[in-house]
C-alpha positions, -999 to 999 in steps of 0.1 A, spaced: -234 -69 -436 -223 -50 -467 -229 -81 -489 -265 -84 -474 -271 -47 -482 -260 -52 -518 -281 -83 -522 -312 -66 -509 -306 -35 -530 -302 -57 -561 -334 -76 -554 -354 -44 -547 -341 -26 -579 -350 -58 -599 -385 -57 -585 -389 -21 -595 -382 -31 -631 -410 -56 -630 -444 -50 -648 -460 -43 -614 -432 -29 -592 -453 -16 -564 -473 -37 -539 -500 -9 -535 -534 -13 -552 -522 11 -579 -494 -13 -588 -466 12 -595 -446 40 -578 -461 75 -577 -451 94 -608 -444 127 -591 -415 112 -571 -402 88 -597 -372 111 -604 -364 114 -567 -365 76 -561 -343 71 -592 -317 95 -579 -317 79 -544 -314 44 -558 -284 55 -579 -265 63 -547 -243 34 -537 -253 37 -500 -291 39 -504 -321 22 -518 -358 29 -513 -381 2 -499 -414 21 -499 -428 55 -507 -457 78 -513 -454 111 -531 -482 126 -510 -520 121 -515 -554 137 -510 -579 111 -501 -613 102 -486 -610 71 -465 -640 49 -456 -636 30 -424 -660 10 -402 -677 31 -376 -673 24 -339 -705 43 -331 -741 32 -339 -753 44 -372 -779 72 -372 -811 55 -381 -847 61 -373 -852 24 -365 -826 17 -338 -836 -18 -331 -834 -29 -367 -800 -12 -370 -786 -29 -339 -799 -63 -351 -782 -60 -384 -750 -47 -369 -747 -76 -345 -747 -100 -374 -720 -82 -393 -685 -96 -394 -655 -73 -389 -643 -58 -422 -617 -33 -433 -621 1 -449 -612 14 -483 -604 44 -504 -634 63 -517 -612 89 -534 -575 92 -538 -552 116 -558 -515 121 -558 -518 155 -574 -540 185 -568 -577 175 -565 -606 190 -585 -630 204 -558 -660 199 -580 -652 162 -586 -650 156 -549 -683 175 -543 -700 154 -571 -686 123 -555 -701 131 -521 -733 149 -530 -742 138 -566 -771 117 -576 -750 86 -574 -725 98 -549 -705 67 -539 -700 35 -558 -707 15 -527 -733 -10 -516 -758 10 -495 -766 -21 -474 -730 -31 -467 -713 3 -464 -739 27 -451 -728 42 -418 -691 38 -423 -671 68 -414 -658 91 -441 -625 108 -433 -609 135 -455 -571 133 -454 -540 149 -468 -507 130 -462 -473 144 -473 -444 126 -489 -429 97 -470 -400 76 -483 -384 46 -465 -347 43 -473 -323 15 -463 -288 28 -457 -255 10 -460 -241 25 -428 -249 49 -400 -228 77 -414 -247 77 -447 -280 76 -427 -270 106 -407 -261 126 -438 -294 117 -455 -314 127 -424 -295 160 -421 -302 168 -457 -339 159 -454 -344 181 -423 -326 210 -439 -351 208 -468 -381 209 -446 -387 172 -438 -382 179 -401 -398 147 -388 -372 126 -407 -351 102 -386 -334 69 -383 -362 44 -376 -340 13 -371 -304 6 -363 -305 -32 -359 -301 -57 -388 -311 -30 -413 -304 7 -410 -336 24 -421 -344 61 -426 -378 76 -428 -381 109 -448 -412 127 -438 -427 160 -425 -458 171 -406 -480 190 -431 -509 167 -426 -547 171 -425 -573 147 -413 -610 157 -407 -642 137 -405 -669 143 -431 -696 122 -416 -708 87 -427 -717 70 -459 -752 81 -466 -750 110 -441 -724 135 -450 -725 161 -422 -707 190 -439 -717 213 -467 -704 213 -503 -689 247 -497 -669 233 -468 -657 204 -489 -645 228 -516 -627 248 -489 -610 216 -476 -599 206 -510 -584 241 -515 -565 237 -482 -553 202 -492 -542 215 -526 -521 242 -509 -505 216 -487 -499 194 -518 -481 223 -534 -460 229 -503 -452 192 -503 -441 194 -540 -418 223 -533 -401 205 -504 -398 174 -525 -381 193 -554 -359 211 -529 -348 178 -514 -341 164 -549 -320 194 -557 -301 192 -524 -295 155 -528 -281 160 -562 -258 188 -551 -246 176 -517 -252 138 -513 -250 121 -547 -214 113 -557 -201 128 -589 -198 94 -605 -235 88 -600 -244 123 -612 -231 114 -647 -259 89 -649 -286 115 -643 -293 138 -673 -309 165 -652 -278 171 -630 -260 197 -652 -234 221 -639 -249 254 -651 -251 288 -635 -287 295 -645 -315 282 -624 -338 254 -638 -375 251 -635 -406 240 -654 -431 265 -665 -458 239 -660 -450 239 -623 -453 276 -620 -486 277 -639 -499 250 -616 -486 269 -586 -504 301 -595 -536 282 -603 -535 262 -571 -530 292 -550 -563 306 -562 -585 275 -555 -593 282 -519 -596 320 -523 -615 322 -556 -652 321 -559 -669 327 -592 -697 348 -579 -672 371 -563 -654 376 -596 -684 386 -617 -686 422 -628 -703 442 -601 -713 478 -599 -688 498 -578 -686 533 -565 -692 563 -587 -662 582 -603 -675 614 -587 -673 601 -552 -654 625 -530 -642 602 -502 -614 584 -520 -594 578 -488 -609 561 -458 -594 553 -423 -604 520 -408 -596 501 -377 -584 465 -377 -589 440 -348 -560 454 -328 -573 489 -329 -546 500 -353 -558 527 -377 -547 523 -413 -552 541 -446 -573 527 -474 -582 537 -509 -613 531 -529 -611 516 -564 -637 519 -592 -643 498 -623 -637 517 -655 -666 524 -678 -657 513 -713 -671 527 -745 -663 516 -780 -649 481 -781 -664 455 -757 -649 454 -722 -641 417 -727 -612 427 -750 -595 440 -718 -600 406 -700 -563 397 -704 -533 386 -685 -496 385 -695 -502 415 -718 -483 448 -719 -495 484 -714 -476 517 -719 -488 553 -715 -487 570 -748 -463 599 -743 -470 615 -776 -507 620 -767 -503 640 -735 -503 609 -712 -540 604 -715 -540 571 -734 -526 537 -727 -515 514 -755 -522 477 -748 -508 448 -767 -510 410 -767 -518 388 -737 -540 358 -731 -578 361 -730 -600 385 -749 -635 383 -761 -650 350 -772 -626 320 -772 -597 327 -749 -563 326 -767 -531 345 -771 -537 378 -787 -518 402 -810 -543 431 -813 -532 466 -803 -557 486 -782 -558 523 -774 -576 533 -742 -585 569 -734 -585 570 -696 -606 602 -694 -634 593 -718 -632 556 -713 -631 551 -751 -615 518 -761 -606 512 -797 -586 487 -816 -557 502 -836 -556 490 -872 -518 488 -871 -498 476 -900 -476 445 -897 -486 435 -861 -463 411 -842 -475 375 -837 -497 366 -808 -478 363 -775 -478 366 -737 -451 374 -712 -435 401 -733 -428 437 -723 -435 470 -739 -414 501 -732 -420 537 -744 -391 558 -757 -404 590 -771 -433 583 -794 -422 548 -801 -432 517 -780 -408 488 -781 -422 452 -776 -395 427 -766 -397 389 -764 -426 369 -752 -441 334 -756 -462 322 -784 -465 286 -773 -446 259 -754 -420 258 -782 -421 294 -794 -401 317 -771 -392 350 -789 -362 372 -789 -375 397 -815 -380 434 -810 -409 453 -825 -414 490 -826 -448 507 -827 -448 543 -840 -478 557 -821 -482 587 -845 -483 565 -876 -498 534 -860 -472 513 -878 -454 482 -864 -418 476 -875 -396 445 -868 -364 459 -856 -332 444 -870 -308 446 -840 -270 443 -840 -244 438 -813 -245 410 -787 -268 380 -789 -301 385 -771 -315 351 -761 -352 343 -763 -372 348 -731 -405 357 -716 -416 369 -681 -387 393 -681 -388 429 -670 -378 461 -688 -374 498 -681 -361 528 -701 -336 555 -690 -329 579 -718 -326 561 -751 -316 528 -734 -340 500 -726 -327 477 -698 -338 441 -699 -335 420 -667 -340 383 -661 -366 361 -678 -374 325 -685 -367 303 -715 -380 267 -710 -359 255 -680 -334 284 -679 -339 314 -657 -317 344 -666 -298 367 -642 -281 388 -668 -288 424 -678 -291 433 -715 -293 469 -729 -310 479 -762 -299 513 -774 -329 526 -794 -307 551 -813 -281 525 -826 -305 495 -824 -277 475 -808 -277 450 -780 -250 451 -753 -244 433 -721 -237 451 -689 -207 443 -667 -223 443 -633 -207 453 -599 -220 451 -564 -247 428 -549 -257 409 -581 -293 396 -577 -301 359 -583 -317 347 -615 -354 353 -616 -385 358 -637 -420 372 -632 -404 402 -613 -409 439 -618 -386 468 -627 -392 506 -628 -369 536 -635 -364 564 -611 -339 590 -623 -307 572 -631 -317 542 -610 -335 510 -618 -355 495 -589 -363 457 -590 -386 439 -567 -397 402 -562 -399 375 -588 -396 337 -588 -362 319 -587 -374 284 -596 -379 274 -560 -397 302 -542 -412 337 -544 -388 365 -537 -393 396 -516 -360 415 -521 -356 450 -534 -325 460 -555 -314 492 -571 -291 495 -601 -272 527 -608 -269 530 -646 -241 555 -641 -218 531 -622 -233 497 -632 -236 490 -594 -262 467 -579 -273 473 -543 -296 454 -521 -317 479 -503 -326 477 -466 -360 490 -460 -382 496 -429 -419 497 -422 -445 472 -434 -424 453 -459 -443 435 -486 -446 397 -487 -425 379 -513 -443 376 -546 -442 372 -583 -464 381 -613 -472 414 -596 -472 450 -609 -450 479 -600 -452 516 -607 -436 550 -598 -457 578 -585 -437 609 -576 -414 598 -548 -432 565 -542 -428 531 -556 -461 511 -556 -465 474 -557 -498 457 -562 -512 422 -567 -491 391 -575 -488 355 -564 -491 338 -540 -525 351 -529 -532 358 -493 -564 357 -473 -561 394 -464 -577 423 -482 -561 437 -513 -533 461 -504 -511 486 -522 -476 486 -508 -459 521 -511 -422 527 -506 -412 562 -498 -379 566 -517 -369 595 -494 -364 573 -464 -369 537 -477 -399 531 -455 -428 510 -466 -465 517 -458 -495 496 -466 -527 510 -480 -558 488 -480 -578 488 -512 -616 486 -508 -629 462 -534 -661 444 -539 -653 407 -539 -620 391 -546 -597 404 -574 -569 385 -591 -543 410 -600 -519 383 -613 -499 393 -644 -519 425 -647 -505 459 -658 -505 493 -640 -501 527 -657 -499 560 -638 -518 588 -655 -516 620 -635 -528 611 -600 -545 579 -610 -532 544 -615 -550 523 -641 -550 486 -636 -558 465 -667 -563 427 -667 -550 400 -644 -565 367 -635 -559 330 -633 -572 295 -642 -591 282 -612 -599 246 -623 -636 240 -617 -643 277 -616 -628 282 -651 -607 311 -662 -613 343 -644 -602 378 -654 -603 412 -636 -622 442 -649 -601 473 -657 -600 495 -627 -586 528 -614 -578 545 -581 -567 580 -572 -534 583 -554 -536 618 -541 -549 618 -505 -577 639 -491 -574 655 -457 -591 636 -429 -594 643 -392 -565 633 -370 -580 606 -349 -552 604 -323 -542 640 -314 -552 675 -323 -518 687 -311 -496 671 -338 -469 697 -333 -462 683 -298 -454 649 -312 -424 636 -330 -438 624 -363 -427 614 -398 -447 627 -428 -449 609 -462 -456 630 -493 -483 615 -514 -497 637 -541 -501 672 -528 -507 661 -492 -488 645 -464 -497 612 -449 -487 614 -412 -472 581 -399 -467 579 -361 -452 547 -348 -460 528 -380 -496 540 -381 -514 564 -404 -529 594 -387 -544 617 -412 -531 642 -437 -515 676 -432 -506 704 -456 -472 701 -472 -457 731 -454 -442 725 -420 -437 688 -425 -407 666 -424 -402 663 -461 -370 655 -480 -361 685 -501 -367 681 -538 -331 689 -550 -340 684 -586 -363 715 -587 -370 741 -561 -407 740 -567 -416 740 -530 -399 773 -522 -379 762 -493 -346 777 -504 -349 809 -484 -361 793 -452 -332 776 -433 -350 774 -399 -351 735 -398 -329 724 -427 -309 692 -421 -287 669 -441 -297 633 -434 -269 607 -436 -263 572 -424 -246 569 -390 -213 554 -403 -207 584 -425 -219 610 -400 -185 620 -386 -168 626 -419 -198 645 -433 -200 666 -401 -163 675 -404 -168 686 -440 -198 707 -432 -178 724 -403 -148 731 -426 -169 751 -451 -191 767 -425 -222 749 -436 -230 733 -402 -256 753 -383 -239 755 -348 -270 770 -332 -289 737 -335 -284 702 -323 -274 671 -342 -301 644 -337 -311 609 -346 -338 602 -372 -368 582 -362 -357 552 -382 -327 548 -359 -302 544 -388 -296 580 -398 -281 612 -383 -296 646 -391 -270 674 -393 -284 710 -392 -272 730 -421 -274 766 -432 -295 781 -460 -263 789 -479 -255 752 -481 -291 743 -491 -290 767 -521 -255 755 -531 -263 718 -528 -295 723 -548 -277 743 -575 -249 718 -577 -272 689 -580 -292 705 -608 -260 713 -628 -243 680 -622 -273 657 -627 -260 643 -660 -222 646 -652 -200 615 -648 -187 623 -614 -156 608 -598 -164 577 -577 -144 576 -545 -135 544 -527 -157 543 -496 -131 525 -474 -105 551 -482 -129 579 -474 -137 564 -440 -102 553 -430 -75 573 -447 -92 605 -458 -82 640 -447 -108 668 -449 -80 694 -453 -75 684 -489 -111 685 -499 -125 712 -522 -162 722 -523 -170 702 -555 -153 671 -539 -173 676 -507 -206 678 -526 -196 646 -546 -189 628 -514 -223 638 -500 -239 624 -531 -218 592 -529 -230 586 -493 -267 592 -504 -271 623 -482 -305 639 -485 -318 673 -474 -348 673 -452 -369 701 -437 -380 692 -402 -411 705 -384 -393 700 -350 -368 726 -338 -336 713 -323 -323 747 -313 -295 745 -286 -313 771 -266 -342 748 -260 -341 733 -225 -330 697 -223 -355 669 -221 -346 662 -185 -353 699 -175 -386 699 -194 -397 667 -176 -386 681 -143 -405 713 -147 -437 696 -158 -436 670 -131 -428 696 -105 -459 716 -114 -480 684 -110 -465 676 -76 -472 711 -64 -508 709 -77 -514 676 -59 -497 688 -27 -469 662 -27 -433 668 -16 -408 679 -42 -383 654 -27 -400 629 -51 -383 646 -80 -351 627 -70 -367 596 -85 -370 611 -120 -349 593 -146 -318 608 -161 -316 583 -189 -340 559 -207 -341 533 -235 -359 535 -267 -375 504 -284 -391 515 -317 -415 542 -306 -417 530 -270 -397 550 -245 -387 527 -216 -380 542 -182 -356 524 -159 -369 501 -132 -355 525 -105 -376 555 -115 -409 565 -99 -407 538 -73 -423 557 -44 -459 544 -39 -472 580 -39 -466 582 -76 -494 556 -81 -519 581 -66 -513 606 -95 -505 580 -122 -534 591 -144 -520 626 -147 -483 617 -144 -477 594 -173 -492 616 -200 -470 644 -188 -438 623 -188 -447 610 -223 -452 645 -235 -419 657 -221 -402 629 -240 -422 635 -272 -432 598 -268 -463 581 -283 -459 551 -260 -443 550 -226 -432 520 -205 -413 512 -174 -388 484 -173 -392 456 -147 -366 431 -137 -360 402 -161 -374 372 -144 -347 346 -134 -365 318 -153 -352 297 -181 -372 318 -205 -360 351 -191 -394 367 -193 -399 405 -195 -419 424 -169 -421 457 -187 -452 477 -179 -469 498 -205 -478 532 -190 -490 551 -221 -502 532 -252 -524 503 -260 -500 473 -263 -464 463 -262 -458 450 -297 -431 470 -312 -407 470 -342 -372 481 -334 -345 486 -359 -309 479 -351 -280 477 -375 -304 478 -404 -323 447 -390 -359 447 -380 -368 431 -346 -405 429 -338 -417 416 -304 -440 421 -275 -419 442 -251 -441 432 -222 -433 395 -227 -399 394 -244 -367 411 -233 -345 430 -257 -309 438 -248 -296 469 -265 -264 465 -246 -255 435 -268 -253 457 -300 -216 455 -303 -217 416 -301 -245 415 -327 -224 437 -349 -194 415 -345 -214 384 -354 -227 402 -385 -192 411 -396 -182 374 -398 -181 356 -431 -205 327 -427 -214 323 -464 -207 286 -465 -215 278 -429 -243 261 -410 -249 279 -377 -268 266 -346 -281 292 -321 -291 273 -289 -307 304 -273 -323 322 -303 -349 344 -285 -365 367 -309 -335 364 -333 -309 386 -316 -280 367 -333 -300 346 -358 -308 376 -379 -272 391 -380 -259 356 -389 -284 354 -418 -287 390 -430 -251 403 -424 -228 373 -421 -248 355 -450 -249 321 -432 -261 293 -455 -285 279 -428 -293 287 -392 -310 263 -367 -327 284 -341 -335 267 -308 -359 284 -284 -384 273 -258 -401 306 -249 -434 306 -268 -436 344 -269 -401 346 -283 -408 319 -309 -439 339 -321 -417 370 -325 -389 350 -341 -412 335 -368 -424 370 -375 -389 384 -378 -375 359 -401 -403 365 -425 -402 403 -421 -365 402 -429 -370 377 -458 -348 350 -444 -374 324 -435 -361 299 -462 -327 297 -445 -338 294 -409 -352 263 -392 -369 270 -358 -366 241 -333 -391 246 -305 -384 232 -270 -354 224 -248 -323 226 -270 -308 196 -251 -336 176 -268 -343 195 -301 -308 206 -312 -294 189 -343 -262 169 -342 -231 169 -364 -243 197 -386 -228 230 -374 -197 250 -384 -205 274 -356 -227 274 -324 -239 304 -305 -246 301 -268 -260 335 -259 -275 328 -225 -267 348 -193 -255 344 -167 -242 310 -180 -250 285 -207 -229 257 -192 -260 234 -191 -259 233 -229 -222 229 -235 -226 192 -243 -254 200 -267 -232 225 -284 -203 200 -288 -228 175 -303 -241 201 -327 -207 208 -342 -194 187 -371 -170 159 -363 -142 179 -377 -150 207 -352 -158 244 -355 -164 275 -334 -183 280 -302 -194 315 -290 -199 310 -253 -214 339 -233 -212 344 -196 -212 369 -168 -178 368 -151 -160 387 -123 -131 407 -135 -108 387 -113 -121 353 -126 -117 359 -164 -86 338 -167 -100 309 -146 -133 311 -166 -114 307 -199 -94 277 -185 -126 261 -172 -142 264 -207 -112 248 -224 -110 220 -198 -148 213 -199 -153 214 -237 -122 192 -241 -136 167 -216 -170 167 -232 -155 161 -267 -134 132 -254 -165 116 -237 -183 119 -271 -155 101 -289 -141 132 -305 -103 139 -306 -103 177 -306 -77 204 -299 -97 230 -279 -84 265 -275 -97 301 -268 -93 320 -300 -106 354 -287 -124 369 -257 -148 397 -264 -157 421 -235 -192 431 -244 -203 453 -215 -203 458 -178 -231 438 -163 -226 450 -127 -200 461 -103 -168 443 -113 -188 419 -134 -185 417 -172 -205 402 -200 -178 381 -219 -180 360 -250 -153 334 -256 -147 323 -291 -137 286 -286 -119 269 -315 -124 231 -317 -102 214 -342 -100 177 -350 -67 161 -343 -56 138 -372 
C-alpha cells in the first residue's frame, strides 16, 4: 500500500514538471495556489491530484427550454435537428475580474465570440467557485490531520472523500455564487447588475484568497515536518509577521468595487457652512433613534482644490499659528498626473485659503509617512518612495521659517518603514508598528526631539501584535491605539500605553463597538476619541465612532453625506469644535482612481427635542459630554441634548472649570467592582465616604459608585493637579487586593491607590440618599393607589415582586409576580407605573423556559418595543433577543471560573454554545486558541454570530449549526464543555469523540439531588470510561473537581464535574 502511494506520488510530481502539467484547457496549475501545492507536495504523506485556486466565470450550456423567438415553428424545427452538444466557458478568471470587461463581453457591439446560429439560445450562467484541492494521503491519520487543519482555516466543507484503495481528501468551502444571466443573444439583466455581480464575486475571491493564505500558513506551522520546511524559502522562523504590500493594495481596491460608483464620487454641492441644524435625529428600520451630523465640502481659494486630492499624506495643525492652519505634506495624487508628491501645503481652515509653501530643502516624494508637531516644528518620519525605497529618515519643518532640515539622529537604529503611526507627548515622539516589504513591526521607538536620539521602549503588560495601517493618538500621559492590519486580517482592538510606566493595556469597552478596520483616521476631541473611515468598506452609511474616555463607552454618529465617500488613508485634524478631513480614496479598477474632497463637520451638538420623554429626571440615564452640551444615551440610544449642569458627568480633575467643587450633593467615586471593597475601606478610614447616601451600581454593570464628601472632592482634585507630572510609586495590584492593611495607609498613599485603580469622580443627577424610600415601597405605594382607583382589592399587593433581574436596560419581573387575571384588566395603566417605580426604560416578565431541546425563552415584554438587549457581564458583551433566548445570570460564577483557566494553547469544543455563555469567556478571558461552538437553536445562533463579532473574536470561533451529535468535530479538542441542564448525557459520546486521542478535560453540567452527588460522579466516571473503551481509547478517567454552581430547586444543585481523561501508555 505504501509502495503504491510512493509510486503514484512520483508519477504525479513528474507530470507536474512536464511542459503541460495540467489536463485543464489552460494547461497548467493556477498560479495563485502554486506555492500551496508545492508545500503540500513536499510533505511525505500527501500529494495533490487536482486543484483550482478559485474562479469567476460565465458558463455557456445548452438550454433545456425553448429559445425565445418570434418564429416558434422555425425554432422548433431547427432544434429537432440539432445533436446533443456540450457547453463552454465564455469568460473565466482566476483573479479579481474587471467589471467593465465583463460588461463589454455581454453587451458590446460584438459581445460573444460565438456562432450566432450554433450557440444562440444557450443559457449563460455567472459563477464564482472557491478553491478546491484533491489530496491523496498516505494513511488515515494524516488525512484526519489535514482535514482538521483545513476546517480550522475556514474550509469547513473539507472531508475524506474516499477510504478504499486510495485515501482522498477534498479541501473546499461553501462561498459559492451561481446566477443565470439569460441566454446567448438575450441577456436578461442590466449592465449595472452585472457590475454588481462582479463586485460580489470579487469580494468572495478576496475572502477565498485570505482563507487560502491562512491554510498555507497553518500547514507550514502545524503540519509540515521541520525537515521539509528547510526546502521552502518562505518558512522562516521570525517574530515579525509577513505579508505582501501588493495583496493589501489589491484588498483595499477590491473592497471598493461593489460600493464605488464614479457618479457618486464627483464633486457635488453640499450644505451651506451657515446652516444651523448640524445635528439631526433619524430613525432606522427598527425605530431606534440615532444621532447624525452633517458634513460640508470646504470651499478652497488660492491653489486648485485638486492639490488636496491625496491619500497616504500627512496633516498637522500648526500650533505656532493659533491652531487655525493645517500643514499638509506628501501623499499620492495631486493635480494633473497622479504621483507621489513632496509639496508642502498650508490650509487656513477659516478663510479656505490654500497655498503651497516654498520651503527650502523639501524631503523626497513619499506616501505612508507621518508628521507630528512638537512646538513650532513638524517632524516627518519614514514613508515609501517606491517599491524599493522605504525610508527611515527624519525631517523637521520649522513653520516660522518655512525651512526643512534633515535630522541627523543618534542612539538606537530606527528601521525603514511606512504605514506606521506616531504621536507626541512632551518632547518625545512615539512610533508604533509599520511595514517594510514583508516585515510588520510590533516594536515601539521613541525620538527625543531635544537630544535627537532614538531609543527603544521596554514594554510591559498586554503587548499588541505586529500591525500597520493603524492609528494612534495622545491623551494626557496615555497613547491610545486602534485597529490596523496584521498581515491576515483587519483588527478592531483598542490599546492604551502609559508612558509613565511603559505598560500596555487592552481596553474593554462597551456600547456600539466599531468594526475592525485599517487605513482609518483617529482624533481626540475633549474627552472623546473619534474614529472615521478605513477599510474594509461597509454598505452602511458613513459613521463617526466616538469613545467616551470617561466610561469607555462607544457611540455611533451617522454622517449625512451626498453619495459615497472613500475615507481611506485620509487625515483628520481637530481645529476648535471642527474636524477637518483631507483626502482619502482608492483605485477602483474600471472606475479609475477616486479621491475625496476636503470636508469638515462641527462636533459640538445643538439642543434638540427629547423624543422619548419630557420627564428625563424620572429616568436613570447616562450623559455624554460632547462640546458644551450633553448627549443623553438611554439604553444605547441617543435621546437629545441637555445642559451640562445636573448631568452624570465625570469630574474634570485636571481643572475645576465647571465649578462643581463646592457642591457635594451627588459626588461619587466610580471604581471597578473588584477594587470596591478596598477603596470603600480607605474612604471610610479618612471620613471621605458620605454615609448619608447609598452605594450603587453604575449603568454599565462593571463599576461601583461610592458617595464621597465635598472635602474629598477638593482634596482629590488638588492632589491630581499637583501630582500630574510626578513619578508616583507603583503598587502591586495583587498585594493590594490580598495582603494589604488599610491601617498603614497615609492620605498620599490612598490617593495614589485610587489613581492606580483608575478611579474617577462623577457627579450624578440621581440622588441615592438613604432617606429615600426603597424601590419596593415606591412600587407598593404607586400600585396601591392604582388598585384603589380601579376599585380592586388590596390583597393583590401580595403578588408584587420583592426581587427582579436586570438584563441590560430590561428589568425582568419573576414569573410568579402579577399572576392574578385581574391584573390584565388594568395592564395599560399598571406596567408604566411599575416601570417608573423601577426607573426602567423597558420592563418584562419572565416565563418558564420551555422544556425543549432548544430551551426557548417565553419572556414577555411589558414596556418597550422589542426584546433585543445588550448585557454586560464580567466585561463581556452578550447581545440577544430576550423574548426568544434564555440568559442565566446564576451561572456567573461558572463563567468566571472558565474565564480564569489558561487555555492559551488549547482547542475547545462547546457542545451547547447558546448565545456564547461559555464560548466568550473561553476566548476573551481564558485566551483559547480556537473554539468550536455547536448550537441548533436558530435564534441563539443569530445572537452568537453577533456576539463573536461584537467582542472581536470571530476569527477564533467556528460555529457549527445543528445537532452536535452530527456536526461536532472529532479528535481536535483539549477541552469540551457540556453546559446543558438538566443533563447532557445524550452527548457524552460526542464529547469523548471530540477530545484528542491523548485525552483532555470534560466539563459536564447537571442538576443533581444533594443525596445523589456521589453516585452521579461515579456514574460519570463509569460511563465516560465505557464510552472511551468502546471507541478504542485506553483512558484513565477520573473526577478532578466538582463545582457547586447554584441551588436549582429544593435540595437540587447545579453541579459541574471536571472530568480528566488521560491516555494510558
